All heavy atoms as atom14 arrays in JSON, in Angstrom:
{
  "sequence": "MEAYVIPTLAIVTLGIGALVALNSKRATEKRKKDPDAPHSALAENGDPHRKDE",
  "atom14_mask": [
    [1, 1, 1, 1, 1, 1, 1, 1, 0, 0, 0, 0, 0, 0],
    [1, 1, 1, 1, 1, 1, 1, 1, 1, 0, 0, 0, 0, 0],
    [1, 1, 1, 1, 1, 0, 0, 0, 0, 0, 0, 0, 0, 0],
    [1, 1, 1, 1, 1, 1, 1, 1, 1, 1, 1, 1, 0, 0],
    [1, 1, 1, 1, 1, 1, 1, 0, 0, 0, 0, 0, 0, 0],
    [1, 1, 1, 1, 1, 1, 1, 1, 0, 0, 0, 0, 0, 0],
    [1, 1, 1, 1, 1, 1, 1, 0, 0, 0, 0, 0, 0, 0],
    [1, 1, 1, 1, 1, 1, 1, 0, 0, 0, 0, 0, 0, 0],
    [1, 1, 1, 1, 1, 1, 1, 1, 0, 0, 0, 0, 0, 0],
    [1, 1, 1, 1, 1, 0, 0, 0, 0, 0, 0, 0, 0, 0],
    [1, 1, 1, 1, 1, 1, 1, 1, 0, 0, 0, 0, 0, 0],
    [1, 1, 1, 1, 1, 1, 1, 0, 0, 0, 0, 0, 0, 0],
    [1, 1, 1, 1, 1, 1, 1, 0, 0, 0, 0, 0, 0, 0],
    [1, 1, 1, 1, 1, 1, 1, 1, 0, 0, 0, 0, 0, 0],
    [1, 1, 1, 1, 0, 0, 0, 0, 0, 0, 0, 0, 0, 0],
    [1, 1, 1, 1, 1, 1, 1, 1, 0, 0, 0, 0, 0, 0],
    [1, 1, 1, 1, 0, 0, 0, 0, 0, 0, 0, 0, 0, 0],
    [1, 1, 1, 1, 1, 0, 0, 0, 0, 0, 0, 0, 0, 0],
    [1, 1, 1, 1, 1, 1, 1, 1, 0, 0, 0, 0, 0, 0],
    [1, 1, 1, 1, 1, 1, 1, 0, 0, 0, 0, 0, 0, 0],
    [1, 1, 1, 1, 1, 0, 0, 0, 0, 0, 0, 0, 0, 0],
    [1, 1, 1, 1, 1, 1, 1, 1, 0, 0, 0, 0, 0, 0],
    [1, 1, 1, 1, 1, 1, 1, 1, 0, 0, 0, 0, 0, 0],
    [1, 1, 1, 1, 1, 1, 0, 0, 0, 0, 0, 0, 0, 0],
    [1, 1, 1, 1, 1, 1, 1, 1, 1, 0, 0, 0, 0, 0],
    [1, 1, 1, 1, 1, 1, 1, 1, 1, 1, 1, 0, 0, 0],
    [1, 1, 1, 1, 1, 0, 0, 0, 0, 0, 0, 0, 0, 0],
    [1, 1, 1, 1, 1, 1, 1, 0, 0, 0, 0, 0, 0, 0],
    [1, 1, 1, 1, 1, 1, 1, 1, 1, 0, 0, 0, 0, 0],
    [1, 1, 1, 1, 1, 1, 1, 1, 1, 0, 0, 0, 0, 0],
    [1, 1, 1, 1, 1, 1, 1, 1, 1, 1, 1, 0, 0, 0],
    [1, 1, 1, 1, 1, 1, 1, 1, 1, 0, 0, 0, 0, 0],
    [1, 1, 1, 1, 1, 1, 1, 1, 1, 0, 0, 0, 0, 0],
    [1, 1, 1, 1, 1, 1, 1, 1, 0, 0, 0, 0, 0, 0],
    [1, 1, 1, 1, 1, 1, 1, 0, 0, 0, 0, 0, 0, 0],
    [1, 1, 1, 1, 1, 1, 1, 1, 0, 0, 0, 0, 0, 0],
    [1, 1, 1, 1, 1, 0, 0, 0, 0, 0, 0, 0, 0, 0],
    [1, 1, 1, 1, 1, 1, 1, 0, 0, 0, 0, 0, 0, 0],
    [1, 1, 1, 1, 1, 1, 1, 1, 1, 1, 0, 0, 0, 0],
    [1, 1, 1, 1, 1, 1, 0, 0, 0, 0, 0, 0, 0, 0],
    [1, 1, 1, 1, 1, 0, 0, 0, 0, 0, 0, 0, 0, 0],
    [1, 1, 1, 1, 1, 1, 1, 1, 0, 0, 0, 0, 0, 0],
    [1, 1, 1, 1, 1, 0, 0, 0, 0, 0, 0, 0, 0, 0],
    [1, 1, 1, 1, 1, 1, 1, 1, 1, 0, 0, 0, 0, 0],
    [1, 1, 1, 1, 1, 1, 1, 1, 0, 0, 0, 0, 0, 0],
    [1, 1, 1, 1, 0, 0, 0, 0, 0, 0, 0, 0, 0, 0],
    [1, 1, 1, 1, 1, 1, 1, 1, 0, 0, 0, 0, 0, 0],
    [1, 1, 1, 1, 1, 1, 1, 0, 0, 0, 0, 0, 0, 0],
    [1, 1, 1, 1, 1, 1, 1, 1, 1, 1, 0, 0, 0, 0],
    [1, 1, 1, 1, 1, 1, 1, 1, 1, 1, 1, 0, 0, 0],
    [1, 1, 1, 1, 1, 1, 1, 1, 1, 0, 0, 0, 0, 0],
    [1, 1, 1, 1, 1, 1, 1, 1, 0, 0, 0, 0, 0, 0],
    [1, 1, 1, 1, 1, 1, 1, 1, 1, 0, 0, 0, 0, 0]
  ],
  "atom14_positions": [
    [[34.43, -4.83, -10.35], [33.62, -3.82, -9.68], [32.3, -3.59, -10.41], [31.26, -3.49, -9.78], [34.43, -2.53, -9.57], [33.71, -1.4, -8.93], [33.53, -1.69, -7.19], [32.7, -0.22, -6.7], [0.0, 0.0, 0.0], [0.0, 0.0, 0.0], [0.0, 0.0, 0.0], [0.0, 0.0, 0.0], [0.0, 0.0, 0.0], [0.0, 0.0, 0.0]],
    [[32.35, -3.49, -11.73], [31.15, -3.23, -12.5], [30.18, -4.41, -12.49], [28.99, -4.23, -12.75], [31.52, -2.88, -13.93], [32.23, -1.54, -14.07], [32.62, -1.24, -15.49], [32.15, -1.93, -16.4], [33.4, -0.32, -15.68], [0.0, 0.0, 0.0], [0.0, 0.0, 0.0], [0.0, 0.0, 0.0], [0.0, 0.0, 0.0], [0.0, 0.0, 0.0]],
    [[30.66, -5.58, -12.18], [29.8, -6.77, -12.17], [28.82, -6.73, -11.0], [27.83, -7.44, -11.01], [30.65, -8.03, -12.08], [0.0, 0.0, 0.0], [0.0, 0.0, 0.0], [0.0, 0.0, 0.0], [0.0, 0.0, 0.0], [0.0, 0.0, 0.0], [0.0, 0.0, 0.0], [0.0, 0.0, 0.0], [0.0, 0.0, 0.0], [0.0, 0.0, 0.0]],
    [[29.08, -5.92, -10.0], [28.23, -5.85, -8.83], [27.18, -4.75, -8.9], [26.31, -4.67, -8.03], [29.08, -5.64, -7.56], [30.02, -6.78, -7.29], [31.38, -6.62, -7.43], [29.52, -8.02, -6.9], [32.25, -7.68, -7.18], [30.36, -9.08, -6.66], [31.73, -8.9, -6.79], [32.56, -9.94, -6.55], [0.0, 0.0, 0.0], [0.0, 0.0, 0.0]],
    [[27.25, -3.9, -9.9], [26.35, -2.75, -9.98], [24.89, -3.19, -10.21], [23.99, -2.8, -9.48], [26.8, -1.75, -11.06], [25.77, -0.65, -11.25], [28.15, -1.17, -10.7], [0.0, 0.0, 0.0], [0.0, 0.0, 0.0], [0.0, 0.0, 0.0], [0.0, 0.0, 0.0], [0.0, 0.0, 0.0], [0.0, 0.0, 0.0], [0.0, 0.0, 0.0]],
    [[24.66, -3.99, -11.22], [23.29, -4.39, -11.56], [22.68, -5.26, -10.46], [21.53, -5.02, -10.06], [23.24, -5.07, -12.93], [23.56, -4.03, -14.0], [21.89, -5.71, -13.18], [23.62, -4.54, -15.4], [0.0, 0.0, 0.0], [0.0, 0.0, 0.0], [0.0, 0.0, 0.0], [0.0, 0.0, 0.0], [0.0, 0.0, 0.0], [0.0, 0.0, 0.0]],
    [[23.36, -6.27, -9.93], [22.76, -7.04, -8.83], [22.48, -6.17, -7.59], [21.45, -6.35, -6.93], [23.79, -8.12, -8.52], [24.58, -8.26, -9.76], [24.61, -6.9, -10.38], [0.0, 0.0, 0.0], [0.0, 0.0, 0.0], [0.0, 0.0, 0.0], [0.0, 0.0, 0.0], [0.0, 0.0, 0.0], [0.0, 0.0, 0.0], [0.0, 0.0, 0.0]],
    [[23.37, -5.23, -7.31], [23.15, -4.34, -6.17], [21.93, -3.47, -6.39], [21.09, -3.31, -5.49], [24.39, -3.46, -5.93], [25.53, -4.3, -5.71], [24.2, -2.55, -4.74], [0.0, 0.0, 0.0], [0.0, 0.0, 0.0], [0.0, 0.0, 0.0], [0.0, 0.0, 0.0], [0.0, 0.0, 0.0], [0.0, 0.0, 0.0], [0.0, 0.0, 0.0]],
    [[21.8, -2.91, -7.57], [20.62, -2.09, -7.87], [19.33, -2.92, -7.81], [18.3, -2.44, -7.34], [20.75, -1.44, -9.26], [21.79, -0.32, -9.37], [21.92, 0.12, -10.82], [21.41, 0.85, -8.48], [0.0, 0.0, 0.0], [0.0, 0.0, 0.0], [0.0, 0.0, 0.0], [0.0, 0.0, 0.0], [0.0, 0.0, 0.0], [0.0, 0.0, 0.0]],
    [[19.4, -4.16, -8.28], [18.23, -5.03, -8.23], [17.83, -5.33, -6.79], [16.64, -5.27, -6.44], [18.51, -6.32, -8.99], [0.0, 0.0, 0.0], [0.0, 0.0, 0.0], [0.0, 0.0, 0.0], [0.0, 0.0, 0.0], [0.0, 0.0, 0.0], [0.0, 0.0, 0.0], [0.0, 0.0, 0.0], [0.0, 0.0, 0.0], [0.0, 0.0, 0.0]],
    [[18.79, -5.63, -5.94], [18.49, -5.94, -4.54], [17.95, -4.71, -3.82], [17.0, -4.8, -3.04], [19.75, -6.51, -3.84], [20.04, -7.9, -4.4], [19.58, -6.54, -2.33], [21.33, -8.5, -3.95], [0.0, 0.0, 0.0], [0.0, 0.0, 0.0], [0.0, 0.0, 0.0], [0.0, 0.0, 0.0], [0.0, 0.0, 0.0], [0.0, 0.0, 0.0]],
    [[18.54, -3.54, -4.09], [18.07, -2.3, -3.46], [16.64, -2.01, -3.92], [15.77, -1.64, -3.1], [19.02, -1.14, -3.78], [18.41, 0.19, -3.39], [20.34, -1.34, -3.07], [0.0, 0.0, 0.0], [0.0, 0.0, 0.0], [0.0, 0.0, 0.0], [0.0, 0.0, 0.0], [0.0, 0.0, 0.0], [0.0, 0.0, 0.0], [0.0, 0.0, 0.0]],
    [[16.36, -2.18, -5.2], [15.02, -1.95, -5.72], [14.01, -2.9, -5.1], [12.9, -2.49, -4.71], [15.0, -2.1, -7.25], [15.95, -1.18, -7.82], [13.63, -1.83, -7.82], [0.0, 0.0, 0.0], [0.0, 0.0, 0.0], [0.0, 0.0, 0.0], [0.0, 0.0, 0.0], [0.0, 0.0, 0.0], [0.0, 0.0, 0.0], [0.0, 0.0, 0.0]],
    [[14.36, -4.16, -4.98], [13.46, -5.13, -4.33], [13.24, -4.79, -2.86], [12.12, -4.93, -2.34], [14.03, -6.54, -4.45], [13.96, -7.15, -5.86], [14.73, -8.47, -5.88], [12.53, -7.36, -6.27], [0.0, 0.0, 0.0], [0.0, 0.0, 0.0], [0.0, 0.0, 0.0], [0.0, 0.0, 0.0], [0.0, 0.0, 0.0], [0.0, 0.0, 0.0]],
    [[14.28, -4.33, -2.19], [14.15, -3.93, -0.79], [13.23, -2.74, -0.63], [12.37, -2.71, 0.27], [0.0, 0.0, 0.0], [0.0, 0.0, 0.0], [0.0, 0.0, 0.0], [0.0, 0.0, 0.0], [0.0, 0.0, 0.0], [0.0, 0.0, 0.0], [0.0, 0.0, 0.0], [0.0, 0.0, 0.0], [0.0, 0.0, 0.0], [0.0, 0.0, 0.0]],
    [[13.36, -1.74, -1.5], [12.49, -0.57, -1.44], [11.05, -0.98, -1.73], [10.11, -0.51, -1.07], [12.98, 0.52, -2.41], [14.3, 1.1, -1.9], [11.93, 1.62, -2.58], [14.99, 2.04, -2.87], [0.0, 0.0, 0.0], [0.0, 0.0, 0.0], [0.0, 0.0, 0.0], [0.0, 0.0, 0.0], [0.0, 0.0, 0.0], [0.0, 0.0, 0.0]],
    [[10.86, -1.84, -2.71], [9.52, -2.34, -3.03], [8.89, -3.07, -1.85], [7.7, -2.92, -1.57], [0.0, 0.0, 0.0], [0.0, 0.0, 0.0], [0.0, 0.0, 0.0], [0.0, 0.0, 0.0], [0.0, 0.0, 0.0], [0.0, 0.0, 0.0], [0.0, 0.0, 0.0], [0.0, 0.0, 0.0], [0.0, 0.0, 0.0], [0.0, 0.0, 0.0]],
    [[9.7, -3.86, -1.15], [9.19, -4.58, 0.02], [8.81, -3.61, 1.14], [7.78, -3.81, 1.8], [10.25, -5.57, 0.52], [0.0, 0.0, 0.0], [0.0, 0.0, 0.0], [0.0, 0.0, 0.0], [0.0, 0.0, 0.0], [0.0, 0.0, 0.0], [0.0, 0.0, 0.0], [0.0, 0.0, 0.0], [0.0, 0.0, 0.0], [0.0, 0.0, 0.0]],
    [[9.6, -2.57, 1.35], [9.28, -1.59, 2.37], [7.98, -0.83, 2.03], [7.16, -0.59, 2.91], [10.43, -0.59, 2.54], [11.69, -1.16, 3.18], [12.8, -0.12, 3.18], [11.4, -1.62, 4.6], [0.0, 0.0, 0.0], [0.0, 0.0, 0.0], [0.0, 0.0, 0.0], [0.0, 0.0, 0.0], [0.0, 0.0, 0.0], [0.0, 0.0, 0.0]],
    [[7.8, -0.48, 0.78], [6.57, 0.2, 0.36], [5.38, -0.73, 0.56], [4.31, -0.29, 1.03], [6.68, 0.67, -1.11], [5.36, 1.12, -1.65], [7.72, 1.78, -1.23], [0.0, 0.0, 0.0], [0.0, 0.0, 0.0], [0.0, 0.0, 0.0], [0.0, 0.0, 0.0], [0.0, 0.0, 0.0], [0.0, 0.0, 0.0], [0.0, 0.0, 0.0]],
    [[5.53, -2.0, 0.23], [4.44, -2.95, 0.39], [4.08, -3.13, 1.88], [2.89, -3.19, 2.24], [4.81, -4.3, -0.22], [0.0, 0.0, 0.0], [0.0, 0.0, 0.0], [0.0, 0.0, 0.0], [0.0, 0.0, 0.0], [0.0, 0.0, 0.0], [0.0, 0.0, 0.0], [0.0, 0.0, 0.0], [0.0, 0.0, 0.0], [0.0, 0.0, 0.0]],
    [[5.07, -3.22, 2.74], [4.81, -3.36, 4.18], [4.11, -2.12, 4.74], [3.2, -2.23, 5.55], [6.11, -3.62, 4.94], [6.68, -5.02, 4.78], [8.06, -5.1, 5.43], [5.76, -6.04, 5.38], [0.0, 0.0, 0.0], [0.0, 0.0, 0.0], [0.0, 0.0, 0.0], [0.0, 0.0, 0.0], [0.0, 0.0, 0.0], [0.0, 0.0, 0.0]],
    [[4.55, -0.95, 4.29], [3.92, 0.29, 4.74], [2.46, 0.35, 4.29], [1.57, 0.73, 5.06], [4.7, 1.5, 4.22], [4.24, 2.78, 4.84], [3.78, 2.79, 5.98], [4.34, 3.86, 4.1], [0.0, 0.0, 0.0], [0.0, 0.0, 0.0], [0.0, 0.0, 0.0], [0.0, 0.0, 0.0], [0.0, 0.0, 0.0], [0.0, 0.0, 0.0]],
    [[2.21, -0.05, 3.07], [0.85, -0.06, 2.55], [-0.01, -1.06, 3.31], [-1.16, -0.8, 3.62], [0.85, -0.39, 1.07], [-0.44, -0.48, 0.56], [0.0, 0.0, 0.0], [0.0, 0.0, 0.0], [0.0, 0.0, 0.0], [0.0, 0.0, 0.0], [0.0, 0.0, 0.0], [0.0, 0.0, 0.0], [0.0, 0.0, 0.0], [0.0, 0.0, 0.0]],
    [[0.56, -2.22, 3.63], [-0.17, -3.24, 4.38], [-0.54, -2.73, 5.76], [-1.67, -2.92, 6.22], [0.67, -4.51, 4.49], [-0.01, -5.65, 5.23], [0.9, -6.84, 5.34], [0.25, -8.03, 5.98], [-0.25, -7.81, 7.31], [0.0, 0.0, 0.0], [0.0, 0.0, 0.0], [0.0, 0.0, 0.0], [0.0, 0.0, 0.0], [0.0, 0.0, 0.0]],
    [[0.4, -2.06, 6.44], [0.11, -1.5, 7.75], [-1.0, -0.46, 7.69], [-1.89, -0.45, 8.55], [1.37, -0.86, 8.34], [2.25, -1.83, 9.03], [3.31, -1.12, 9.86], [4.47, -1.98, 9.9], [5.67, -1.66, 9.46], [5.9, -0.47, 8.97], [6.65, -2.53, 9.53], [0.0, 0.0, 0.0], [0.0, 0.0, 0.0], [0.0, 0.0, 0.0]],
    [[-0.96, 0.4, 6.69], [-1.99, 1.44, 6.55], [-3.35, 0.81, 6.28], [-4.37, 1.25, 6.83], [-1.61, 2.4, 5.44], [0.0, 0.0, 0.0], [0.0, 0.0, 0.0], [0.0, 0.0, 0.0], [0.0, 0.0, 0.0], [0.0, 0.0, 0.0], [0.0, 0.0, 0.0], [0.0, 0.0, 0.0], [0.0, 0.0, 0.0], [0.0, 0.0, 0.0]],
    [[-3.38, -0.24, 5.46], [-4.63, -0.92, 5.16], [-5.2, -1.6, 6.39], [-6.41, -1.5, 6.68], [-4.43, -1.95, 4.03], [-3.93, -1.27, 2.88], [-5.71, -2.67, 3.69], [0.0, 0.0, 0.0], [0.0, 0.0, 0.0], [0.0, 0.0, 0.0], [0.0, 0.0, 0.0], [0.0, 0.0, 0.0], [0.0, 0.0, 0.0], [0.0, 0.0, 0.0]],
    [[-4.37, -2.3, 7.15], [-4.83, -2.98, 8.36], [-5.33, -1.97, 9.38], [-6.33, -2.2, 10.06], [-3.7, -3.82, 8.95], [-3.3, -5.02, 8.09], [-4.41, -6.02, 7.94], [-5.21, -6.2, 8.87], [-4.48, -6.65, 6.87], [0.0, 0.0, 0.0], [0.0, 0.0, 0.0], [0.0, 0.0, 0.0], [0.0, 0.0, 0.0], [0.0, 0.0, 0.0]],
    [[-4.64, -0.83, 9.5], [-5.07, 0.21, 10.44], [-6.43, 0.76, 10.03], [-7.3, 0.97, 10.87], [-4.03, 1.33, 10.47], [-4.33, 2.42, 11.44], [-3.23, 3.47, 11.44], [-3.56, 4.61, 12.39], [-2.57, 5.67, 12.32], [0.0, 0.0, 0.0], [0.0, 0.0, 0.0], [0.0, 0.0, 0.0], [0.0, 0.0, 0.0], [0.0, 0.0, 0.0]],
    [[-6.62, 0.98, 8.73], [-7.9, 1.5, 8.25], [-9.02, 0.48, 8.42], [-10.16, 0.84, 8.73], [-7.76, 1.9, 6.79], [-8.99, 2.54, 6.21], [-8.74, 3.01, 4.8], [-9.96, 3.36, 4.14], [-10.51, 4.57, 4.15], [-9.9, 5.55, 4.78], [-11.63, 4.79, 3.51], [0.0, 0.0, 0.0], [0.0, 0.0, 0.0], [0.0, 0.0, 0.0]],
    [[-8.72, -0.8, 8.24], [-9.74, -1.84, 8.41], [-10.22, -1.92, 9.86], [-11.38, -2.22, 10.11], [-9.19, -3.21, 7.98], [-9.11, -3.38, 6.48], [-8.42, -4.66, 6.09], [-9.22, -5.87, 6.45], [-8.61, -7.12, 5.96], [0.0, 0.0, 0.0], [0.0, 0.0, 0.0], [0.0, 0.0, 0.0], [0.0, 0.0, 0.0], [0.0, 0.0, 0.0]],
    [[-9.35, -1.62, 10.82], [-9.71, -1.68, 12.22], [-10.4, -0.42, 12.71], [-10.98, -0.42, 13.79], [-8.45, -1.92, 13.07], [-7.87, -3.3, 12.88], [-6.63, -3.5, 13.7], [-6.04, -4.87, 13.44], [-4.8, -5.07, 14.19], [0.0, 0.0, 0.0], [0.0, 0.0, 0.0], [0.0, 0.0, 0.0], [0.0, 0.0, 0.0], [0.0, 0.0, 0.0]],
    [[-10.37, 0.67, 11.92], [-10.96, 1.94, 12.31], [-12.46, 1.91, 12.03], [-12.89, 1.87, 10.88], [-10.31, 3.09, 11.53], [-10.81, 4.44, 11.95], [-11.55, 4.52, 12.95], [-10.46, 5.43, 11.28], [0.0, 0.0, 0.0], [0.0, 0.0, 0.0], [0.0, 0.0, 0.0], [0.0, 0.0, 0.0], [0.0, 0.0, 0.0], [0.0, 0.0, 0.0]],
    [[-13.3, 1.95, 13.08], [-14.75, 1.89, 12.85], [-15.3, 3.19, 12.24], [-16.39, 3.19, 11.68], [-15.33, 1.65, 14.23], [-14.31, 2.18, 15.18], [-12.98, 1.98, 14.49], [0.0, 0.0, 0.0], [0.0, 0.0, 0.0], [0.0, 0.0, 0.0], [0.0, 0.0, 0.0], [0.0, 0.0, 0.0], [0.0, 0.0, 0.0], [0.0, 0.0, 0.0]],
    [[-14.55, 4.28, 12.32], [-15.01, 5.56, 11.8], [-14.6, 5.81, 10.35], [-14.97, 6.83, 9.76], [-14.51, 6.71, 12.67], [-15.09, 6.65, 14.08], [-16.22, 6.16, 14.21], [-14.39, 7.06, 15.01], [0.0, 0.0, 0.0], [0.0, 0.0, 0.0], [0.0, 0.0, 0.0], [0.0, 0.0, 0.0], [0.0, 0.0, 0.0], [0.0, 0.0, 0.0]],
    [[-13.83, 4.91, 9.78], [-13.39, 5.08, 8.38], [-14.6, 4.91, 7.47], [-15.42, 4.01, 7.67], [-12.32, 4.06, 8.04], [0.0, 0.0, 0.0], [0.0, 0.0, 0.0], [0.0, 0.0, 0.0], [0.0, 0.0, 0.0], [0.0, 0.0, 0.0], [0.0, 0.0, 0.0], [0.0, 0.0, 0.0], [0.0, 0.0, 0.0], [0.0, 0.0, 0.0]],
    [[-14.73, 5.76, 6.46], [-15.87, 5.63, 5.55], [-15.77, 4.35, 4.73], [-14.69, 3.92, 4.37], [-15.78, 6.86, 4.66], [-14.37, 7.29, 4.74], [-13.87, 6.89, 6.09], [0.0, 0.0, 0.0], [0.0, 0.0, 0.0], [0.0, 0.0, 0.0], [0.0, 0.0, 0.0], [0.0, 0.0, 0.0], [0.0, 0.0, 0.0], [0.0, 0.0, 0.0]],
    [[-16.92, 3.75, 4.47], [-16.95, 2.53, 3.67], [-16.7, 2.86, 2.21], [-16.99, 3.96, 1.74], [-18.31, 1.82, 3.82], [-18.57, 1.34, 5.2], [-17.96, 0.22, 5.71], [-19.35, 1.82, 6.19], [-18.38, 0.03, 6.94], [-19.22, 0.99, 7.27], [0.0, 0.0, 0.0], [0.0, 0.0, 0.0], [0.0, 0.0, 0.0], [0.0, 0.0, 0.0]],
    [[-16.2, 1.9, 1.48], [-15.96, 2.07, 0.06], [-17.28, 2.25, -0.69], [-18.31, 1.71, -0.3], [-15.24, 0.83, -0.49], [-15.21, 0.85, -1.89], [0.0, 0.0, 0.0], [0.0, 0.0, 0.0], [0.0, 0.0, 0.0], [0.0, 0.0, 0.0], [0.0, 0.0, 0.0], [0.0, 0.0, 0.0], [0.0, 0.0, 0.0], [0.0, 0.0, 0.0]],
    [[-17.24, 2.99, -1.78], [-18.44, 3.16, -2.61], [-18.85, 1.82, -3.23], [-20.0, 1.64, -3.6], [-18.18, 4.19, -3.7], [0.0, 0.0, 0.0], [0.0, 0.0, 0.0], [0.0, 0.0, 0.0], [0.0, 0.0, 0.0], [0.0, 0.0, 0.0], [0.0, 0.0, 0.0], [0.0, 0.0, 0.0], [0.0, 0.0, 0.0], [0.0, 0.0, 0.0]],
    [[-17.93, 0.88, -3.33], [-18.23, -0.43, -3.9], [-18.77, -1.41, -2.86], [-19.28, -2.47, -3.2], [-16.99, -1.02, -4.56], [-16.41, -0.22, -5.72], [-15.13, -0.86, -6.2], [-17.41, -0.11, -6.84], [0.0, 0.0, 0.0], [0.0, 0.0, 0.0], [0.0, 0.0, 0.0], [0.0, 0.0, 0.0], [0.0, 0.0, 0.0], [0.0, 0.0, 0.0]],
    [[-18.66, -1.04, -1.58], [-19.14, -1.92, -0.52], [-20.65, -1.92, -0.47], [-21.32, -0.97, -0.88], [-18.58, -1.48, 0.83], [0.0, 0.0, 0.0], [0.0, 0.0, 0.0], [0.0, 0.0, 0.0], [0.0, 0.0, 0.0], [0.0, 0.0, 0.0], [0.0, 0.0, 0.0], [0.0, 0.0, 0.0], [0.0, 0.0, 0.0], [0.0, 0.0, 0.0]],
    [[-21.21, -3.01, 0.07], [-22.67, -3.14, 0.16], [-23.28, -2.01, 1.0], [-24.33, -1.49, 0.69], [-23.01, -4.5, 0.76], [-24.5, -4.78, 0.85], [-24.77, -6.16, 1.39], [-23.94, -7.07, 1.21], [-25.83, -6.31, 2.01], [0.0, 0.0, 0.0], [0.0, 0.0, 0.0], [0.0, 0.0, 0.0], [0.0, 0.0, 0.0], [0.0, 0.0, 0.0]],
    [[-22.58, -1.64, 2.08], [-23.1, -0.6, 2.96], [-22.45, 0.76, 2.7], [-22.58, 1.66, 3.5], [-22.91, -1.0, 4.41], [-21.45, -1.31, 4.73], [-20.61, -1.33, 3.86], [-21.18, -1.54, 5.99], [0.0, 0.0, 0.0], [0.0, 0.0, 0.0], [0.0, 0.0, 0.0], [0.0, 0.0, 0.0], [0.0, 0.0, 0.0], [0.0, 0.0, 0.0]],
    [[-21.76, 0.91, 1.58], [-21.12, 2.18, 1.25], [-22.04, 3.1, 0.49], [-23.06, 2.7, -0.06], [0.0, 0.0, 0.0], [0.0, 0.0, 0.0], [0.0, 0.0, 0.0], [0.0, 0.0, 0.0], [0.0, 0.0, 0.0], [0.0, 0.0, 0.0], [0.0, 0.0, 0.0], [0.0, 0.0, 0.0], [0.0, 0.0, 0.0], [0.0, 0.0, 0.0]],
    [[-21.7, 4.39, 0.47], [-22.47, 5.38, -0.25], [-21.99, 5.42, -1.7], [-20.87, 5.85, -1.97], [-22.31, 6.75, 0.41], [-23.1, 7.85, -0.28], [-23.99, 7.52, -1.1], [-22.84, 9.03, 0.01], [0.0, 0.0, 0.0], [0.0, 0.0, 0.0], [0.0, 0.0, 0.0], [0.0, 0.0, 0.0], [0.0, 0.0, 0.0], [0.0, 0.0, 0.0]],
    [[-22.81, 5.01, -2.66], [-22.35, 4.96, -4.05], [-22.14, 6.34, -4.67], [-21.51, 6.46, -5.7], [-23.47, 4.21, -4.77], [-24.67, 4.39, -3.93], [-24.17, 4.53, -2.52], [0.0, 0.0, 0.0], [0.0, 0.0, 0.0], [0.0, 0.0, 0.0], [0.0, 0.0, 0.0], [0.0, 0.0, 0.0], [0.0, 0.0, 0.0], [0.0, 0.0, 0.0]],
    [[-22.63, 7.39, -4.02], [-22.48, 8.74, -4.56], [-21.38, 9.54, -3.89], [-21.17, 10.69, -4.21], [-23.82, 9.5, -4.45], [-24.94, 8.79, -5.15], [-25.0, 8.69, -6.52], [-26.02, 8.12, -4.68], [-26.07, 8.01, -6.86], [-26.71, 7.64, -5.76], [0.0, 0.0, 0.0], [0.0, 0.0, 0.0], [0.0, 0.0, 0.0], [0.0, 0.0, 0.0]],
    [[-20.66, 8.88, -2.98], [-19.57, 9.56, -2.27], [-18.35, 9.66, -3.17], [-18.0, 8.74, -3.87], [-19.19, 8.77, -1.01], [-18.09, 9.42, -0.19], [-17.77, 8.6, 1.03], [-17.15, 7.33, 0.7], [-15.85, 7.14, 0.52], [-15.02, 8.15, 0.6], [-15.38, 5.94, 0.26], [0.0, 0.0, 0.0], [0.0, 0.0, 0.0], [0.0, 0.0, 0.0]],
    [[-17.71, 10.81, -3.13], [-16.47, 11.01, -3.9], [-15.34, 11.19, -2.93], [-15.47, 11.85, -1.9], [-16.58, 12.24, -4.8], [-17.59, 12.1, -5.91], [-17.56, 13.31, -6.78], [-18.57, 13.19, -7.91], [-18.59, 14.38, -8.77], [0.0, 0.0, 0.0], [0.0, 0.0, 0.0], [0.0, 0.0, 0.0], [0.0, 0.0, 0.0], [0.0, 0.0, 0.0]],
    [[-14.19, 10.59, -3.25], [-13.01, 10.79, -2.41], [-12.51, 12.21, -2.58], [-12.56, 12.78, -3.66], [-11.9, 9.8, -2.79], [-12.18, 8.43, -2.25], [-12.91, 8.33, -1.25], [-11.65, 7.46, -2.81], [0.0, 0.0, 0.0], [0.0, 0.0, 0.0], [0.0, 0.0, 0.0], [0.0, 0.0, 0.0], [0.0, 0.0, 0.0], [0.0, 0.0, 0.0]],
    [[-12.03, 12.75, -1.5], [-11.55, 14.13, -1.54], [-10.05, 14.14, -1.58], [-9.35, 13.34, -1.18], [-12.04, 14.91, -0.33], [-13.56, 15.01, -0.36], [-14.09, 15.63, 0.93], [-13.32, 15.94, 1.83], [-15.29, 15.8, 1.01], [0.0, 0.0, 0.0], [0.0, 0.0, 0.0], [0.0, 0.0, 0.0], [0.0, 0.0, 0.0], [0.0, 0.0, 0.0]]
  ]
}
């Protein structure tokens, strides 16, 4: 029984990490498609004096 604890925790951790990555990817893609989203301060057309709130 104890032999399955560490592999199970590893698989669960990898699964949670994958879900977080997919959620982040979706949010990034949604923001990239939004024409009203402010440009990054590092972008060529971004405001270098803008601060994130």
